[in-house]
N, C-alpha and C positions, 0 to 999 in steps of 0.2 A: 638466483639468491645475490642480493646486493651485501657486500662485504659492509660490516659496521666496524665503528671504533667509538671507543668511550673512555671514563677517566679508569684507571687500575688502583683497586686496593691493594695496599703493601702492609703484610705484618711481619715484622721481626721479632723474635722472641730473645731476651738476653736471660742469662742467669749469673748474679752477681752476689759476691761475696759481701756479706754486710760493712767489711772494713773497707770497700771500696765504693759503696754507695755514693758520698760527696763527691768523688772523681766522675762516677758515671753520672751522675747529675750534671755536673759541669760541662762533659762531652755531650752529653743530650741538650742542652740549651743551645750550643754551638751548632750543633747537628740540625736543629730544627729550624734555626734561620738559615742555613744552608739549604735544606730542602726548600724552605718556602721560596728562596731566590730563584731555584730551578722549578718551580710551579707546584711544590706539593701543597695541598690544602687539607684542612681536617686532622691536621698533624695532633696526636696523642700518645702521651706516654703512662702505661697503668702499672700499678704494682698489685702481685695476686696477693690477696691477703691470707690465704690460706699456707703460701707457700711464697715466704717473703724474699727469697732468692731471685724469684722469677720476675722476670719485667717484659711488658709486650708494647712496643712502639708500632703504630698504624698510622697511614697516611693516605690519601689519593694522590695520584699523580695522572697528568694526562697522556694519552698514548703517544 
């Protein structure tokens, strides 16, 4: 069997209080730039509509 490699999908969940959302978003903008610089693609940040304190960051990165 031949070993395979490919992109890895990374998913990180955050719990952010409403009072910290603006600071969190500023940090995520910086994080997106850094992640792209190191090869991450399809970066996304989503907020859970049912539980607004929950945020999910996802992106693909090469192995």
